N, CA, C and O atoms as CSV, one atom per row, in Angstrom:
chain,resi,resn,atom,element,x,y,z
A,1,UNK,N,N,2.230,-12.346,7.966
A,1,UNK,CA,C,0.885,-12.438,7.571
A,1,UNK,C,C,0.670,-13.170,5.802
A,1,UNK,O,O,1.219,-12.975,4.718
A,2,UNK,N,N,-0.366,-14.006,6.274
A,2,UNK,CA,C,-0.417,-14.505,4.807
A,2,UNK,C,C,-1.855,-13.929,3.888
A,2,UNK,O,O,-3.017,-13.946,4.292
A,3,UNK,N,N,-1.582,-13.661,3.166
A,3,UNK,CA,C,-2.528,-12.745,1.897
A,3,UNK,C,C,-3.758,-13.469,2.204
A,3,UNK,O,O,-4.643,-12.737,2.647
A,4,UNK,N,N,-4.043,-14.633,2.099
A,4,UNK,CA,C,-4.931,-15.268,2.210
A,4,UNK,C,C,-5.536,-15.148,3.575
A,4,UNK,O,O,-6.588,-15.766,3.739
A,5,UNK,N,N,-5.053,-14.455,4.594
A,5,UNK,CA,C,-5.900,-13.924,5.700
A,5,UNK,C,C,-6.216,-12.456,5.524
A,5,UNK,O,O,-7.039,-12.174,6.395
A,6,UNK,N,N,-5.976,-11.559,4.904
A,6,UNK,CA,C,-6.121,-10.177,4.599
A,6,UNK,C,C,-7.088,-9.984,4.830
A,6,UNK,O,O,-7.957,-10.840,4.665
A,7,UNK,N,N,-7.393,-8.542,5.403
A,7,UNK,CA,C,-9.023,-7.899,4.917
A,7,UNK,C,C,-8.929,-7.659,3.404
A,7,UNK,O,O,-7.883,-7.907,2.805
A,8,UNK,N,N,-10.094,-7.143,2.737
A,8,UNK,CA,C,-10.546,-6.881,1.375
A,8,UNK,C,C,-9.568,-5.521,1.087
A,8,UNK,O,O,-8.851,-5.419,0.091
A,9,UNK,N,N,-9.652,-4.763,1.879
A,9,UNK,CA,C,-8.584,-3.061,1.771
A,9,UNK,C,C,-7.248,-3.665,1.569
A,9,UNK,O,O,-6.681,-3.380,0.514
A,10,UNK,N,N,-6.400,-4.784,2.757
A,10,UNK,CA,C,-5.432,-4.682,2.658
A,10,UNK,C,C,-4.614,-5.751,1.559
A,10,UNK,O,O,-3.410,-5.945,1.394
A,11,UNK,N,N,-5.868,-6.369,0.865
A,11,UNK,CA,C,-5.794,-7.470,-0.145
A,11,UNK,C,C,-5.811,-6.581,-1.441
A,11,UNK,O,O,-5.173,-6.863,-2.455
A,12,UNK,N,N,-6.331,-5.862,-1.345
A,12,UNK,CA,C,-6.361,-4.748,-2.669
A,12,UNK,C,C,-4.873,-3.662,-2.614
A,12,UNK,O,O,-4.188,-3.272,-3.559
A,13,UNK,N,N,-4.734,-3.407,-1.245
A,13,UNK,CA,C,-3.246,-2.517,-1.394
A,13,UNK,C,C,-2.114,-3.671,-1.756
A,13,UNK,O,O,-1.458,-3.383,-2.757
A,14,UNK,N,N,-1.797,-4.818,-1.175
A,14,UNK,CA,C,-0.772,-5.763,-1.787
A,14,UNK,C,C,-1.059,-5.963,-3.117
A,14,UNK,O,O,-0.212,-5.647,-3.953
A,15,UNK,N,N,-2.373,-6.552,-3.535
A,15,UNK,CA,C,-2.056,-6.563,-5.144
A,15,UNK,C,C,-2.036,-5.275,-5.938
A,15,UNK,O,O,-1.801,-5.526,-7.120
A,16,UNK,N,N,-2.187,-4.079,-5.720
A,16,UNK,CA,C,-1.669,-3.062,-6.268
A,16,UNK,C,C,-0.284,-2.573,-6.131
A,16,UNK,O,O,0.279,-1.851,-6.953
A,17,UNK,N,N,0.283,-3.073,-4.900
A,17,UNK,CA,C,1.828,-2.852,-4.465
A,17,UNK,C,C,2.578,-3.653,-5.694
A,17,UNK,O,O,3.600,-3.243,-6.244
A,18,UNK,N,N,1.835,-4.954,-6.047
A,18,UNK,CA,C,2.980,-6.289,-6.611
A,18,UNK,C,C,2.511,-5.911,-8.114
A,18,UNK,O,O,3.307,-6.049,-9.043
A,19,UNK,N,N,1.076,-5.388,-8.347
A,19,UNK,CA,C,1.191,-4.736,-9.694
A,19,UNK,C,C,2.219,-3.312,-10.382
A,19,UNK,O,O,2.709,-3.002,-11.468
A,20,UNK,N,N,2.162,-2.866,-9.260
A,20,UNK,CA,C,3.347,-1.269,-9.428
A,20,UNK,C,C,4.346,-1.770,-9.480
A,20,UNK,O,O,4.979,-1.493,-10.499
A,21,UNK,N,N,4.876,-2.516,-8.707
A,21,UNK,CA,C,6.092,-3.180,-8.953
A,21,UNK,C,C,6.633,-3.877,-9.839
A,21,UNK,O,O,7.817,-3.592,-10.017
A,22,UNK,N,N,6.283,-4.575,-10.384
A,22,UNK,CA,C,6.163,-5.160,-11.961
A,22,UNK,C,C,6.021,-4.180,-13.063
A,22,UNK,O,O,6.773,-4.235,-14.035
A,23,UNK,N,N,5.000,-3.198,-12.945
A,23,UNK,CA,C,4.866,-2.220,-14.096
A,23,UNK,C,C,6.321,-1.396,-14.032
A,23,UNK,O,O,6.938,-1.250,-15.087
A,24,UNK,N,N,6.883,-0.839,-12.737
A,24,UNK,CA,C,7.997,-0.129,-13.016
A,24,UNK,C,C,8.910,-0.909,-12.708
A,24,UNK,O,O,9.692,-0.160,-12.121
A,25,UNK,N,N,9.295,-1.781,-12.701
A,25,UNK,CA,C,10.138,-2.945,-13.031
A,25,UNK,C,C,10.361,-3.280,-14.728
A,25,UNK,O,O,11.412,-3.623,-15.269
A,26,UNK,N,N,9.354,-3.115,-15.205
A,26,UNK,CA,C,8.879,-3.559,-16.740
A,26,UNK,C,C,8.764,-2.086,-17.742
A,26,UNK,O,O,8.351,-2.037,-18.901
A,27,UNK,N,N,9.259,-0.952,-16.901
A,27,UNK,CA,C,9.282,0.348,-17.366
A,27,UNK,C,C,7.755,0.737,-18.305
A,27,UNK,O,O,7.685,1.469,-19.291
A,28,UNK,N,N,6.737,0.059,-17.694
A,28,UNK,CA,C,5.280,0.516,-18.319
A,28,UNK,C,C,4.830,1.797,-17.289
A,28,UNK,O,O,5.081,2.117,-16.127
A,29,UNK,N,N,4.119,2.269,-18.266
A,29,UNK,CA,C,3.134,3.214,-17.302
A,29,UNK,C,C,2.113,2.430,-16.072
A,29,UNK,O,O,1.202,1.613,-16.204
A,30,UNK,N,N,2.682,3.042,-14.911
A,30,UNK,CA,C,2.180,2.500,-13.704
A,30,UNK,C,C,0.741,2.672,-13.422
A,30,UNK,O,O,-0.011,1.720,-13.216
A,31,UNK,N,N,0.365,3.944,-13.417
A,31,UNK,CA,C,-1.017,4.267,-13.093
A,31,UNK,C,C,-2.199,3.575,-13.999
A,31,UNK,O,O,-3.199,3.088,-13.472
A,32,UNK,N,N,-1.948,3.585,-15.623
A,32,UNK,CA,C,-2.964,3.049,-16.291
A,32,UNK,C,C,-2.840,1.363,-16.031
A,32,UNK,O,O,-3.637,0.583,-16.552
A,33,UNK,N,N,-1.937,1.004,-15.317
A,33,UNK,CA,C,-1.828,-0.688,-15.200
A,33,UNK,C,C,-2.849,-0.848,-13.682
A,33,UNK,O,O,-3.796,-1.597,-13.442
A,34,UNK,N,N,-2.279,0.042,-12.979
A,34,UNK,CA,C,-3.040,-0.167,-11.779
A,34,UNK,C,C,-4.941,0.352,-11.885
A,34,UNK,O,O,-5.971,0.096,-11.262
A,35,UNK,N,N,-4.598,1.054,-12.875
A,35,UNK,CA,C,-6.320,1.768,-12.563
A,35,UNK,C,C,-6.968,0.097,-13.371
A,35,UNK,O,O,-7.710,-0.602,-12.681
A,36,UNK,N,N,-6.708,-0.227,-14.367
A,36,UNK,CA,C,-6.982,-1.528,-15.243
A,36,UNK,C,C,-7.351,-2.165,-14.204
A,36,UNK,O,O,-8.566,-2.077,-14.026
A,37,UNK,N,N,-6.635,-2.963,-13.204
A,37,UNK,CA,C,-6.566,-3.910,-12.391
A,37,UNK,C,C,-7.502,-3.013,-11.203
A,37,UNK,O,O,-8.349,-3.851,-10.892
A,38,UNK,N,N,-7.726,-2.058,-10.575
A,38,UNK,CA,C,-8.251,-1.509,-9.786
A,38,UNK,C,C,-10.091,-1.295,-9.664
A,38,UNK,O,O,-10.997,-1.418,-8.840
A,39,UNK,N,N,-9.877,-0.922,-11.009
A,39,UNK,CA,C,-11.302,-0.823,-11.588
A,39,UNK,C,C,-12.076,-2.032,-11.998
A,39,UNK,O,O,-13.186,-1.919,-12.517
A,40,UNK,N,N,-11.563,-3.083,-11.796
A,40,UNK,CA,C,-12.694,-4.356,-11.779
A,40,UNK,C,C,-13.143,-4.437,-10.259
A,40,UNK,O,O,-13.923,-5.325,-9.912
A,41,UNK,N,N,-12.720,-3.641,-9.481
A,41,UNK,CA,C,-13.427,-3.817,-7.876
A,41,UNK,C,C,-14.251,-2.486,-8.080
A,41,UNK,O,O,-15.027,-2.197,-7.169
A,42,UNK,N,N,-14.178,-1.684,-9.116
A,42,UNK,CA,C,-14.737,-0.274,-8.959
A,42,UNK,C,C,-14.173,0.940,-8.044
A,42,UNK,O,O,-14.811,1.885,-7.580
A,43,UNK,N,N,-12.630,0.608,-7.902
A,43,UNK,CA,C,-11.908,1.407,-7.329
A,43,UNK,C,C,-10.666,2.100,-7.892
A,43,UNK,O,O,-9.673,2.493,-7.281
A,44,UNK,N,N,-10.930,2.156,-9.105
A,44,UNK,CA,C,-9.686,2.767,-9.932
A,44,UNK,C,C,-9.025,4.009,-9.992
A,44,UNK,O,O,-7.944,4.282,-10.514
A,45,UNK,N,N,-10.290,5.142,-9.028
A,45,UNK,CA,C,-9.463,6.055,-8.502
A,45,UNK,C,C,-8.520,6.174,-7.411
A,45,UNK,O,O,-8.043,7.249,-7.047
A,46,UNK,N,N,-8.238,4.959,-6.855
A,46,UNK,CA,C,-7.377,4.803,-6.024
A,46,UNK,C,C,-6.088,4.434,-6.836
A,46,UNK,O,O,-5.161,4.014,-6.144
A,47,UNK,N,N,-5.906,4.507,-7.981
A,47,UNK,CA,C,-4.375,4.181,-9.148
A,47,UNK,C,C,-3.483,5.147,-8.477
A,47,UNK,O,O,-2.385,4.837,-8.014
A,48,UNK,N,N,-4.157,6.698,-8.434
A,48,UNK,CA,C,-2.874,7.756,-8.850
A,48,UNK,C,C,-2.502,7.442,-7.039
A,48,UNK,O,O,-1.393,7.012,-6.725
A,49,UNK,N,N,-3.709,7.759,-5.858
A,49,UNK,CA,C,-3.157,7.396,-4.496
A,49,UNK,C,C,-2.009,6.702,-4.266
A,49,UNK,O,O,-0.994,7.311,-3.928
A,50,UNK,N,N,-2.015,5.343,-4.416
A,50,UNK,CA,C,-1.171,4.500,-4.096
A,50,UNK,C,C,0.207,4.360,-5.150
A,50,UNK,O,O,1.343,3.974,-4.873
A,51,UNK,N,N,-0.310,4.787,-6.342
A,51,UNK,CA,C,1.050,5.189,-6.979
A,51,UNK,C,C,2.124,5.908,-6.175
A,51,UNK,O,O,3.249,5.523,-5.857
A,52,UNK,N,N,1.376,7.252,-5.883
A,52,UNK,CA,C,2.232,8.257,-5.392
A,52,UNK,C,C,2.492,7.678,-3.794
A,52,UNK,O,O,3.655,7.913,-3.467
A,53,UNK,N,N,1.674,6.947,-2.661
A,53,UNK,CA,C,2.509,6.406,-1.627
A,53,UNK,C,C,3.357,5.419,-2.075
A,53,UNK,O,O,4.419,5.776,-1.563
A,54,UNK,N,N,3.601,4.370,-2.718
A,54,UNK,CA,C,4.135,3.596,-3.283
A,54,UNK,C,C,5.614,4.298,-3.391
A,54,UNK,O,O,6.454,4.103,-2.512
A,55,UNK,N,N,5.843,5.038,-4.407
A,55,UNK,CA,C,6.941,6.020,-4.472
A,55,UNK,C,C,7.493,6.722,-3.687
A,55,UNK,O,O,8.679,7.000,-3.863
A,56,UNK,N,N,6.718,7.255,-2.489
A,56,UNK,CA,C,7.196,7.847,-1.240
A,56,UNK,C,C,8.260,7.047,-0.584
A,56,UNK,O,O,9.371,7.245,-0.093
A,57,UNK,N,N,7.357,5.952,-0.810
A,57,UNK,CA,C,8.108,5.076,0.386
A,57,UNK,C,C,9.430,4.223,0.055
A,57,UNK,O,O,10.087,3.403,0.697
A,58,UNK,N,N,9.528,4.775,-1.224
A,58,UNK,CA,C,10.943,4.026,-2.111
A,58,UNK,C,C,11.705,5.496,-1.530
A,58,UNK,O,O,12.764,5.259,-0.948
A,59,UNK,N,N,11.365,6.813,-1.594
A,59,UNK,CA,C,12.220,8.373,-1.578
A,59,UNK,C,C,12.286,7.891,-0.109
A,59,UNK,O,O,13.442,7.767,0.296
A,60,UNK,N,N,11.218,7.561,0.870
A,60,UNK,CA,C,11.610,7.687,2.432
A,60,UNK,C,C,13.055,7.032,2.876
A,60,UNK,O,O,14.072,7.421,3.451
A,61,UNK,N,N,12.463,5.562,2.159
A,61,UNK,CA,C,13.506,4.522,2.958
A,61,UNK,C,C,14.924,4.452,2.179
A,61,UNK,O,O,15.941,3.871,2.556
A,62,UNK,N,N,14.713,5.241,0.922
A,62,UNK,CA,C,15.899,5.302,0.106
A,62,UNK,C,C,16.644,3.990,-0.325
A,62,UNK,O,O,17.788,3.630,-0.050
A,63,UNK,N,N,15.570,3.312,-1.159
A,63,UNK,CA,C,15.511,1.772,-1.443
A,63,UNK,C,C,14.133,1.433,-2.064
A,63,UNK,O,O,13.074,1.941,-1.693
A,64,UNK,N,N,14.272,0.472,-3.100
A,64,UNK,CA,C,13.056,-0.137,-4.152
A,64,UNK,C,C,12.452,-0.822,-3.113
A,64,UNK,O,O,12.942,-1.466,-2.185
A,65,UNK,N,N,11.178,-0.549,-3.455
A,65,UNK,CA,C,9.816,-1.790,-2.575
A,65,UNK,C,C,10.160,-3.024,-2.974
A,65,UNK,O,O,10.284,-3.237,-4.180
A,66,UNK,N,N,10.358,-3.974,-2.097
A,66,UNK,CA,C,10.252,-5.126,-2.095
A,66,UNK,C,C,9.143,-5.852,-2.126
A,66,UNK,O,O,8.575,-6.142,-1.072
A,67,UNK,N,N,8.619,-6.296,-3.466
A,67,UNK,CA,C,7.020,-6.466,-3.407
A,67,UNK,C,C,6.822,-8.215,-4.095
A,67,UNK,O,O,7.354,-8.701,-5.093
A,68,UNK,N,N,6.325,-8.536,-3.589
A,68,UNK,CA,C,6.235,-10.296,-3.829
A,68,UNK,C,C,5.717,-10.608,-5.490
A,68,UNK,O,O,5.436,-9.731,-6.307
A,69,UNK,N,N,5.689,-11.776,-5.675
A,69,UNK,CA,C,4.674,-11.881,-7.058
A,69,UNK,C,C,3.289,-11.853,-6.945
A,69,UNK,O,O,2.732,-11.884,-5.847
A,70,UNK,N,N,2.673,-11.795,-8.041
A,70,UNK,CA,C,1.314,-11.707,-7.659
A,70,UNK,C,C,0.803,-12.809,-7.313
A,70,UNK,O,O,-0.399,-12.855,-7.051
A,71,UNK,N,N,1.705,-14.078,-7.228
A,71,UNK,CA,C,0.578,-15.364,-6.839
A,71,UNK,C,C,1.353,-16.000,-5.318
A,71,UNK,O,O,1.018,-17.033,-4.737
A,72,UNK,N,N,2.442,-15.060,-4.918
A,72,UNK,CA,C,2.424,-15.396,-3.849
A,72,UNK,C,C,1.704,-15.023,-2.771
A,72,UNK,O,O,1.080,-13.964,-2.836
A,73,UNK,N,N,1.652,-15.857,-1.526
A,73,UNK,CA,C,0.615,-16.212,-0.362
A,73,UNK,C,C,1.097,-15.365,0.784
A,73,UNK,O,O,0.342,-14.935,1.656
A,74,UNK,N,N,2.977,-15.049,0.719
A,74,UNK,CA,C,2.914,-14.727,1.984
A,74,UNK,C,C,3.568,-13.240,1.507
A,74,UNK,O,O,4.054,-12.941,0.416
A,75,UNK,N,N,3.384,-12.331,2.855
A,75,UNK,CA,C,3.988,-11.022,2.291
A,75,UNK,C,C,5.259,-10.750,2.396
A,75,UNK,O,O,5.947,-11.651,2.876
A,76,UNK,N,N,5.831,-9.689,2.066
A,76,UNK,CA,C,7.288,-9.628,2.022
A,76,UNK,C,C,7.547,-8.899,3.237
A,76,UNK,O,O,6.562,-8.712,3.952
A,77,UNK,N,N,8.631,-8.457,3.620
A,77,UNK,CA,C,9.063,-7.581,5.122
A,77,UNK,C,C,8.511,-5.926,4.223
A,77,UNK,O,O,8.117,-5.284,5.197
A,78,UNK,N,N,8.402,-5.439,3.571
A,78,UNK,CA,C,7.637,-4.244,3.006
A,78,UNK,C,C,6.519,-4.176,2.940
A,78,UNK,O,O,5.914,-3.312,3.574
A,79,UNK,N,N,5.886,-5.075,2.143
A,79,UNK,CA,C,4.408,-5.300,2.280
A,79,UNK,C,C,3.799,-5.021,3.729
A,79,UNK,O,O,3.192,-4.021,4.111
A,80,UNK,N,N,4.128,-6.182,4.430
A,80,UNK,CA,C,4.241,-5.977,5.948
A,80,UNK,C,C,3.922,-4.546,6.635
A,80,UNK,O,O,2.943,-4.066,7.207
A,81,UNK,N,N,5.363,-4.047,6.268
A,81,UNK,CA,C,5.920,-2.864,6.917
A,81,UNK,C,C,4.324,-1.513,6.206
A,81,UNK,O,O,3.580,-0.722,6.787
A,82,UNK,N,N,4.468,-1.854,5.023
A,82,UNK,CA,C,3.370,-0.944,4.457
A,82,UNK,C,C,1.870,-1.009,5.453
A,82,UNK,O,O,1.428,-0.169,6.236
A,83,UNK,N,N,1.437,-2.091,5.137
A,83,UNK,CA,C,0.266,-2.340,6.033
A,83,UNK,C,C,0.125,-2.005,7.239
A,83,UNK,O,O,-0.942,-1.666,7.751
A,84,UNK,N,N,1.691,-2.108,8.039
A,84,UNK,CA,C,1.519,-1.806,9.220
A,84,UNK,C,C,1.338,-0.141,9.502
A,84,UNK,O,O,0.713,0.183,10.512
A,85,UNK,N,N,1.806,0.770,8.736
A,85,UNK,CA,C,1.731,2.113,8.589
A,85,UNK,C,C,0.259,2.517,7.942
A,85,UNK,O,O,-0.223,3.640,7.799
A,86,UNK,N,N,-0.191,1.455,7.662
A,86,UNK,CA,C,-1.751,2.327,6.856
A,86,UNK,C,C,-2.214,2.038,8.336
A,86,UNK,O,O,-2.982,2.878,8.805
A,87,UNK,N,N,-1.837,0.894,9.203
A,87,UNK,CA,C,-2.954,0.192,10.052
A,87,UNK,C,C,-3.331,1.566,11.646
A,87,UNK,O,O,-4.198,1.803,12.488
A,88,UNK,N,N,-1.707,2.181,11.087
A,88,UNK,CA,C,-1.917,3.649,12.281
A,88,UNK,C,C,-2.512,4.453,11.689
A,88,UNK,O,O,-2.448,4.675,10.480
A,89,UNK,N,N,-3.395,5.172,12.773
A,89,UNK,CA,C,-3.527,6.806,12.510
A,89,UNK,C,C,-2.723,7.758,12.795
A,89,UNK,O,O,-2.755,8.872,12.274
A,90,UNK,N,N,-1.891,7.360,13.704
A,90,UNK,CA,C,-1.056,8.520,13.642
A,90,UNK,C,C,0.365,7.461,14.392
A,90,UNK,O,O,0.807,7.049,15.465
A,91,UNK,N,N,0.609,7.443,12.854
A,91,UNK,CA,C,2.290,6.528,12.827
A,91,UNK,C,C,3.646,7.642,13.158
A,91,UNK,O,O,3.728,8.848,12.925
A,92,UNK,N,N,4.475,6.848,13.689
A,92,UNK,CA,C,5.377,7.575,13.812
A,92,UNK,C,C,6.310,7.759,13.103
A,92,UNK,O,O,6.203,7.306,11.964
A,93,UNK,N,N,7.249,8.292,13.370
A,93,UNK,CA,C,8.504,8.588,12.276
A,93,UNK,C,C,9.076,7.419,11.888
A,93,UNK,O,O,9.491,6.687,12.787
A,94,UNK,N,N,9.215,7.015,10.568
A,94,UNK,CA,C,9.679,5.782,10.203
A,94,UNK,C,C,11.304,5.862,10.656
A,94,UNK,O,O,12.133,6.772,10.680
A,95,UNK,N,N,11.319,4.379,11.014
A,95,UNK,CA,C,12.823,3.913,12.031
A,95,UNK,C,C,13.559,3.534,10.752
A,95,UNK,O,O,13.026,3.156,9.709
A,96,UNK,N,N,14.982,3.706,11.004
A,96,UNK,CA,C,15.714,2.970,9.985
A,96,UNK,C,C,16.535,3.725,9.164
A,96,UNK,O,O,16.798,4.761,9.775
A,97,UNK,N,N,17.056,3.712,8.102
A,97,UNK,CA,C,17.976,4.535,6.998
A,97,UNK,C,C,16.761,5.394,6.523
A,97,UNK,O,O,16.300,4.768,5.569
A,98,UNK,N,N,16.107,6.383,6.696
A,98,UNK,CA,C,15.685,7.151,6.114
A,98,UNK,C,C,15.976,8.476,5.581
A,98,UNK,O,O,16.957,9.117,5.958
A,99,UNK,N,N,15.147,8.899,4.715
A,99,UNK,CA,C,14.991,10.358,4.270
A,99,UNK,C,C,14.499,11.025,5.038
A,99,UNK,O,O,13.352,11.315,4.696
A,100,UNK,N,N,14.921,11.619,6.342
A,100,UNK,CA,C,14.131,12.592,7.030
A,100,UNK,C,C,12.903,13.619,6.729
A,100,UNK,O,O,11.729,13.730,7.083
A,101,UNK,N,N,13.856,14.341,5.842
A,101,UNK,CA,C,12.934,15.320,5.560
A,101,UNK,C,C,11.726,14.966,4.856
A,101,UNK,O,O,10.859,15.840,4.859
A,102,UNK,N,N,11.394,13.601,4.091
A,102,UNK,CA,C,10.163,13.062,4.003
A,102,UNK,C,C,9.591,12.639,4.375
A,102,UNK,O,O,8.604,12.397,3.681
A,103,UNK,N,N,9.587,12.123,5.788
A,103,UNK,CA,C,8.960,11.358,6.628
A,103,UNK,C,C,7.771,12.275,6.857
A,103,UNK,O,O,6.745,11.623,7.052
A,104,UNK,N,N,7.585,13.703,6.896
A,104,UNK,CA,C,6.095,14.262,7.202
A,104,UNK,C,C,5.471,14.274,5.976
A,104,UNK,O,O,4.309,14.681,5.935
A,105,UNK,N,N,6.050,13.885,4.908
A,105,UNK,CA,C,5.143,13.903,3.705
A,105,UNK,C,C,4.552,12.196,3.703
A,105,UNK,O,O,3.449,11.775,3.356
A,106,UNK,N,N,5.418,11.654,4.084
A,106,UNK,CA,C,4.846,9.974,4.261
A,106,UNK,C,C,3.887,10.025,5.005
A,106,UNK,O,O,2.851,9.427,4.715
A,107,UNK,N,N,3.995,10.645,5.972
A,107,UNK,CA,C,2.945,10.647,7.119
A,107,UNK,C,C,1.483,10.954,6.626
A,107,UNK,O,O,0.524,10.248,6.936
A,108,UNK,N,N,1.394,12.164,5.768
A,108,UNK,CA,C,0.688,12.805,5.253
A,108,UNK,C,C,-0.086,11.720,3.834
A,108,UNK,O,O,-1.188,11.592,3.301
A,109,UNK,N,N,0.773,11.352,3.759
A,109,UNK,CA,C,0.159,10.274,2.342
A,109,UNK,C,C,-0.332,9.128,2.728
A,109,UNK,O,O,-1.201,8.570,2.059
A,110,UNK,N,N,0.197,8.553,3.977
A,110,UNK,CA,C,-0.551,7.689,4.895
A,110,UNK,C,C,-1.969,7.866,5.373
A,110,UNK,O,O,-2.738,6.927,5.583
A,111,UNK,N,N,-2.230,9.031,5.515
A,111,UNK,CA,C,-3.371,9.914,6.056
A,111,UNK,C,C,-4.556,9.923,4.575
A,111,UNK,O,O,-5.737,9.580,4.609
A,112,UNK,N,N,-3.944,10.320,3.620
A,112,UNK,CA,C,-4.586,10.396,2.267
A,112,UNK,C,C,-5.031,9.456,1.851
A,112,UNK,O,O,-6.182,9.442,1.414
A,113,UNK,N,N,-4.128,8.228,1.867
A,113,UNK,CA,C,-4.436,7.083,1.154
A,113,UNK,C,C,-5.354,6.205,2.171
A,113,UNK,O,O,-5.984,5.362,1.532
A,114,UNK,N,N,-5.631,6.154,3.670
A,114,UNK,CA,C,-6.624,6.153,4.260
A,114,UNK,C,C,-8.285,6.634,4.121
A,114,UNK,O,O,-9.257,5.880,4.162
A,115,UNK,N,N,-8.287,7.983,3.960
A,115,UNK,CA,C,-9.267,8.592,3.659
A,115,UNK,C,C,-9.505,8.041,2.100
A,115,UNK,O,O,-10.663,7.634,2.006
A,116,UNK,N,N,-8.873,7.923,1.028
A,116,UNK,CA,C,-9.602,7.558,-0.055
A,116,UNK,C,C,-9.620,6.090,0.439
A,116,UNK,O,O,-10.741,5.683,0.133
A,117,UNK,N,N,-8.957,5.118,1.033
A,117,UNK,CA,C,-9.331,3.867,0.934
A,117,UNK,C,C,-10.756,3.776,1.949
A,117,UNK,O,O,-11.537,2.859,1.693
A,118,UNK,N,N,-11.028,4.543,2.877
A,118,UNK,CA,C,-12.658,4.085,3.502
A,118,UNK,C,C,-13.439,4.868,2.383
A,118,UNK,O,O,-14.535,4.400,2.075
A,119,UNK,N,N,-12.938,6.190,1.633
A,119,UNK,CA,C,-14.207,6.590,0.700
A,119,UNK,C,C,-14.481,5.282,-0.304
A,119,UNK,O,O,-15.626,4.840,-0.404
A,120,UNK,N,N,-13.394,4.700,-1.026
A,120,UNK,CA,C,-13.642,3.955,-2.284
A,120,UNK,C,C,-14.184,2.249,-1.716
A,120,UNK,O,O,-15.106,1.637,-2.255
A,121,UNK,N,N,-13.375,1.728,-0.548
A,121,UNK,CA,C,-13.690,0.379,-0.389
A,121,UNK,C,C,-14.309,0.753,0.966
A,121,UNK,O,O,-14.248,-0.370,1.467
A,122,UNK,N,N,-14.715,1.314,1.669
A,122,UNK,CA,C,-15.486,1.447,3.048
A,122,UNK,C,C,-15.013,1.409,3.744
A,122,UNK,O,O,-15.541,1.822,4.776
A,123,UNK,N,N,-13.696,0.920,3.808
A,123,UNK,CA,C,-12.915,0.558,5.356
A,123,UNK,C,C,-11.294,0.741,4.740
A,123,UNK,O,O,-10.957,0.799,3.558
A,124,UNK,N,N,-10.572,0.799,5.767
A,124,UNK,CA,C,-8.929,1.325,5.045
A,124,UNK,C,C,-8.518,-0.083,6.697
A,124,UNK,O,O,-8.991,-0.233,7.823
A,125,UNK,N,N,-7.318,-0.849,5.797
A,125,UNK,CA,C,-6.416,-1.866,6.927
A,125,UNK,C,C,-6.613,-1.625,8.416
A,125,UNK,O,O,-6.937,-2.654,9.009
A,126,UNK,N,N,-6.495,-0.447,9.245
A,126,UNK,CA,C,-6.479,-0.039,10.431
A,126,UNK,C,C,-8.158,-0.182,11.208
A,126,UNK,O,O,-8.214,-0.534,12.386
A,127,UNK,N,N,-9.301,0.090,10.515
A,127,UNK,CA,C,-10.427,0.304,10.590
A,127,UNK,C,C,-10.825,-1.123,11.335
A,127,UNK,O,O,-10.491,-2.230,10.913
A,128,UNK,N,N,-11.542,-0.892,12.433
A,128,UNK,CA,C,-11.655,-2.425,13.444
A,128,UNK,C,C,-12.575,-3.260,12.533
A,128,UNK,O,O,-12.654,-4.405,12.979
A,129,UNK,N,N,-13.141,-3.122,11.656
A,129,UNK,CA,C,-14.024,-4.207,10.717
A,129,UNK,C,C,-12.821,-4.716,9.824
A,129,UNK,O,O,-12.948,-5.856,9.377
A,130,UNK,N,N,-11.850,-4.129,9.555
A,130,UNK,CA,C,-10.841,-4.709,8.601
A,130,UNK,C,C,-9.684,-5.709,9.469
A,130,UNK,O,O,-8.755,-6.360,8.991
A,131,UNK,N,N,-10.186,-5.543,11.188
A,131,UNK,CA,C,-8.672,-6.583,11.483
A,131,UNK,C,C,-8.904,-7.634,11.337
A,131,UNK,O,O,-10.109,-7.879,11.293
A,132,UNK,N,N,-8.076,-8.659,11.204
A,132,UNK,CA,C,-8.273,-9.930,11.410
A,132,UNK,C,C,-8.866,-10.410,12.932
A,132,UNK,O,O,-8.869,-9.799,14.001
A,133,UNK,N,N,-9.260,-11.479,12.651
A,133,UNK,CA,C,-9.728,-12.134,13.863
A,133,UNK,C,C,-8.444,-12.565,14.333
A,133,UNK,O,O,-7.342,-12.594,13.786
A,134,UNK,N,N,-8.998,-13.020,15.922
A,134,UNK,CA,C,-7.592,-13.387,16.863
A,134,UNK,C,C,-7.239,-14.872,16.671
A,134,UNK,O,O,-8.063,-15.679,16.240
A,135,UNK,N,N,-6.402,-15.089,16.896
A,135,UNK,CA,C,-6.411,-16.501,16.278
A,135,UNK,C,C,-6.239,-17.563,17.442
A,135,UNK,O,O,-6.217,-18.766,17.183
């Protein structure tokens, strides 16, 4: 998927994931950087939600979250996977080499993130109004 075709909710998530990754890599405080970026959209309250989700994503999959650069137009495999997980209301247990004890926590974090996205942005990536039109 190309970022230009993403819904507003998906774009906010990907933008946040890229800011999150940059802040972590630079050793900067993540939540203040996320809040500053998200607050421009009136959604600064999502900073701790997305920080927790991405931190848990890394713990579950036992590796660093691969985020694109802020100017990249194409999504990384991890960005696509994150959106796919958020797209499903009842996501299956993550496949592949994972920390199985954390899979239920990831499902809960995904549900909580969807709730917060709907409360703040009016929709989440899996909502019918947020889906991409068929090509």
